[in-house]
C-alpha positions as CSV (number, residue, x, y, z in Angstrom):
1,X,-7.7,-15.1,3.4
2,X,-9.3,-18.1,1.6
3,X,-12.6,-18.0,-0.2
4,X,-14.9,-20.9,-0.5
5,X,-16.6,-18.9,-3.2
6,X,-13.7,-19.3,-5.6
7,X,-13.7,-22.4,-8.1
8,X,-10.1,-23.1,-6.7
9,X,-9.8,-26.0,-4.2
10,X,-9.1,-24.8,-0.6
11,X,-5.9,-27.0,-0.4
12,X,-4.5,-25.2,-3.5
13,X,-5.4,-21.8,-2.0
14,X,-3.4,-22.8,1.2
15,X,-0.6,-24.1,-1.0
16,X,-0.5,-20.8,-3.0
17,X,-0.5,-18.6,0.1
18,X,2.3,-20.6,1.7
19,X,4.3,-20.6,-1.5
20,X,3.9,-16.8,-1.8
21,X,5.3,-16.4,1.7
22,X,8.3,-18.6,0.8
23,X,9.1,-16.9,-2.4
24,X,8.7,-13.4,-0.9
25,X,11.1,-14.2,1.9
26,X,8.5,-13.8,4.6
27,X,9.3,-17.5,5.3
28,X,13.0,-18.1,5.0
29,X,15.1,-21.3,4.4
30,X,15.0,-23.5,7.6
31,X,12.1,-21.5,9.1
32,X,9.7,-23.9,10.9
33,X,6.2,-23.8,9.4
34,X,3.3,-23.8,11.8
35,X,1.9,-27.2,12.8
36,X,-1.0,-28.7,10.8
37,X,-3.3,-27.9,13.8
38,X,-2.1,-24.3,13.8
39,X,-2.5,-23.9,10.1
40,X,-5.9,-25.5,10.0
41,X,-7.1,-23.0,12.6
42,X,-5.4,-20.0,10.9
43,X,-6.8,-20.8,7.5
44,X,-10.2,-22.1,8.8
45,X,-9.9,-25.4,7.0
46,X,-9.5,-29.1,7.9
47,X,-6.2,-30.8,8.8
48,X,-6.7,-33.0,5.7
49,X,-6.7,-29.8,3.5
50,X,-3.5,-28.5,5.2
51,X,-1.8,-31.8,4.9
52,X,-2.5,-32.0,1.1
53,X,-1.1,-28.4,0.6
54,X,2.0,-29.3,2.6
55,X,2.5,-32.5,0.7
56,X,2.3,-30.8,-2.6
57,X,4.9,-28.2,-1.4
58,X,7.1,-31.0,-0.2
59,X,6.9,-32.8,-3.6
60,X,7.8,-29.5,-5.4
61,X,10.8,-29.1,-3.1
62,X,9.7,-26.0,-1.3
63,X,9.4,-27.5,2.2
64,X,10.9,-30.5,4.0
65,X,9.1,-32.6,6.5
66,X,11.2,-34.0,9.4
67,X,9.7,-36.8,11.4
68,X,9.1,-35.7,15.0
69,X,10.2,-32.1,14.3
70,X,7.7,-30.6,11.9
71,X,7.8,-28.9,8.5
72,X,10.5,-26.5,7.4
73,X,11.2,-24.2,4.5
74,X,13.6,-26.1,2.3
75,X,17.0,-24.4,1.3
76,X,17.6,-23.9,-2.4
77,X,18.7,-27.1,-4.0
78,X,22.1,-27.9,-5.3
79,X,22.0,-28.8,-8.9
80,X,23.5,-32.0,-10.1
81,X,24.1,-32.3,-13.7
82,X,26.8,-32.0,-16.5
83,X,29.6,-30.2,-14.6
84,X,33.3,-30.1,-14.0
85,X,34.9,-33.0,-12.1
86,X,35.3,-31.3,-8.7
87,X,35.4,-32.3,-5.0
88,X,32.5,-31.9,-2.7
89,X,34.4,-29.1,-0.9
90,X,34.9,-27.2,-4.2
91,X,31.4,-27.8,-5.3
92,X,29.9,-26.3,-2.1
93,X,32.4,-23.4,-2.2
94,X,31.1,-22.5,-5.7
95,X,27.6,-22.4,-4.2
96,X,28.6,-20.0,-1.5
97,X,28.5,-22.7,1.2
98,X,31.0,-23.9,3.8
99,X,31.7,-27.7,3.4
100,X,32.8,-30.0,6.2
101,X,32.9,-33.7,6.8
102,X,32.5,-36.2,9.6
103,X,34.5,-39.3,9.1
104,X,32.2,-42.3,9.9
105,X,35.0,-44.9,9.2
106,X,38.5,-44.9,7.6
107,X,40.0,-48.4,7.2
108,X,41.9,-50.7,4.9
109,X,40.0,-53.6,3.6
110,X,40.4,-56.3,0.9
111,X,38.7,-55.5,-2.3
112,X,36.1,-58.1,-3.3
113,X,33.3,-58.4,-5.8
114,X,32.2,-55.2,-7.5
115,X,34.6,-53.1,-5.7
116,X,37.6,-55.1,-7.2
117,X,35.9,-55.4,-10.6
118,X,35.1,-51.6,-10.9
119,X,38.6,-50.6,-9.8
120,X,40.1,-53.3,-12.0
121,X,41.9,-54.9,-9.1
122,X,42.8,-58.5,-8.2
123,X,40.4,-60.0,-5.5
124,X,41.9,-59.3,-2.1
125,X,44.0,-56.2,-3.2
126,X,44.1,-53.7,-0.4
127,X,41.9,-50.5,-0.7
128,X,41.2,-47.6,1.6
129,X,37.5,-47.4,2.5
130,X,36.6,-43.9,3.5
131,X,33.0,-43.3,4.7
132,X,32.0,-39.7,5.5
133,X,28.9,-37.6,6.3
134,X,29.2,-34.6,3.9
135,X,27.9,-31.4,5.5
136,X,27.4,-27.8,4.1
137,X,26.6,-24.9,6.4
138,X,26.0,-27.4,9.2
139,X,23.4,-29.2,7.3
140,X,23.8,-32.9,6.4
141,X,24.0,-33.1,2.6
142,X,24.9,-36.8,2.0
143,X,26.8,-39.8,2.9
144,X,29.7,-40.9,0.7
145,X,31.8,-44.0,0.8
146,X,35.0,-43.9,-1.3
147,X,37.2,-46.9,-2.2
148,X,40.8,-46.1,-3.3
149,X,43.6,-48.7,-4.2
150,X,46.2,-48.5,-1.4
151,X,49.1,-48.7,-4.0
152,X,48.0,-45.4,-5.3
153,X,48.4,-43.5,-2.0
154,X,49.8,-45.9,0.6
155,X,49.7,-43.4,3.5
156,X,46.3,-42.1,2.8
157,X,44.8,-44.1,5.6
158,X,46.7,-42.0,8.1
159,X,45.5,-38.7,6.7
160,X,43.0,-36.6,8.7
161,X,40.2,-36.4,6.0
162,X,37.4,-34.9,8.1
163,X,38.7,-31.4,7.7
164,X,40.5,-31.7,4.3
165,X,39.3,-32.3,0.8
166,X,40.4,-35.7,-0.4
167,X,41.1,-34.5,-3.9
168,X,43.3,-31.7,-2.5
169,X,45.3,-34.2,-0.3
170,X,45.7,-36.5,-3.3
171,X,46.9,-33.6,-5.5
172,X,49.2,-31.9,-2.9
173,X,50.8,-35.0,-1.4
174,X,50.7,-37.7,-4.0
175,X,50.5,-35.7,-7.3
176,X,47.2,-37.5,-8.2
177,X,44.8,-35.4,-10.3
178,X,41.5,-37.0,-11.6
179,X,41.1,-36.8,-15.3
180,X,37.5,-37.9,-15.8
181,X,34.7,-39.8,-14.2
182,X,31.6,-41.8,-15.0
183,X,28.7,-41.2,-12.7
184,X,25.4,-43.1,-12.5
185,X,22.4,-41.6,-10.6
186,X,19.3,-43.4,-9.3
187,X,16.7,-43.0,-6.7
188,X,16.6,-45.2,-3.5
189,X,14.6,-45.1,-0.2
190,X,16.6,-44.2,2.9
191,X,17.2,-47.2,5.2
192,X,17.3,-46.7,8.9
193,X,21.0,-45.7,9.3
194,X,21.0,-43.3,6.2
195,X,17.8,-41.7,7.5
196,X,19.2,-41.1,10.9
197,X,22.4,-39.5,9.5
198,X,20.6,-37.3,7.0
199,X,17.8,-36.3,9.4
200,X,15.0,-37.7,7.3
201,X,12.3,-40.3,7.8
202,X,13.0,-43.9,7.1
203,X,11.8,-44.6,3.5
204,X,12.2,-41.0,2.3
205,X,13.8,-40.8,-1.2
206,X,17.4,-40.0,-1.5
207,X,19.5,-39.3,-4.7
208,X,22.0,-42.1,-4.9
209,X,25.0,-42.1,-7.2
210,X,28.0,-44.3,-8.1
211,X,31.0,-42.6,-9.5
212,X,34.2,-44.3,-11.0
213,X,37.1,-41.7,-11.3
214,X,40.0,-42.3,-13.8
215,X,43.5,-41.1,-14.1
216,X,44.9,-39.6,-17.3
217,X,46.2,-43.0,-18.3
218,X,42.7,-44.5,-18.1
219,X,43.3,-46.4,-14.7
220,X,40.3,-46.2,-12.2
221,X,41.6,-44.9,-8.9
222,X,38.4,-44.2,-7.1
223,X,34.9,-45.7,-6.6
224,X,32.4,-43.6,-4.7
225,X,28.9,-44.6,-3.6
226,X,26.8,-41.6,-2.4
227,X,23.4,-41.1,-0.8
228,X,22.4,-37.5,-1.0
229,X,19.6,-35.6,0.8
230,X,16.6,-35.7,-1.5
231,X,15.4,-32.3,-0.5
232,X,18.7,-30.7,-1.2
233,X,19.7,-31.8,-4.6
234,X,18.1,-31.9,-8.0
235,X,19.4,-33.1,-11.4
236,X,19.4,-30.6,-14.2
237,X,20.3,-31.7,-17.8
238,X,20.6,-29.5,-20.8
239,X,19.2,-31.6,-23.8
240,X,20.2,-30.8,-27.4
241,X,18.5,-32.3,-30.3
242,X,20.8,-34.0,-32.8
243,X,20.2,-32.2,-36.1
244,X,20.9,-35.4,-37.9
245,X,17.4,-36.6,-36.6
246,X,15.6,-33.6,-38.2
């Protein structure tokens, strides 16, 4: 139990006790944590104290707070950082998770503006726009919108890409294998539609990314815009000092 005699703030004692239960496995991923009222009663502290402890746990990635539902133990985060160029399906497989997708839209559009520029296409060139909700173990992980020139894979618009990996379809049916990609990450607040699809509160942070994927001959063949669940991803970078700066 908590002690008011200790020189440790009560909110930190609540934080430490809950963290201990999470790390020991007493509270498991996706378990619902008791409400603020219940925790305040259990620990004999104010709701403000409990709220601060939960906020710190959420900021550290140990719990996630879902509007209207409560607070849940967060699943271990998927690491984003220097890695092989793989599909979402393969990436989740390597983490021991089952990947699936829900197609939100799959249509042919005319490339304009930045889409045409980044894919090195003429304005008005036809591209497939594929928008999918990416899921792992029945949990929404992110929303990805991919743009692919139609001349690369003309019949791709007719493929069923909810149950299949896009990269596997491209390799097996069209002989297209990505050679490299350039990816940019940034943080962005979830707007209403993104928040609803990811099951987060409007304004919550998401890990956004833009990726341009290239063929062996240097041609860009895919532009992907992603909004990934902020509580389920983290970026990990290995930094090495250049000895020339010593």
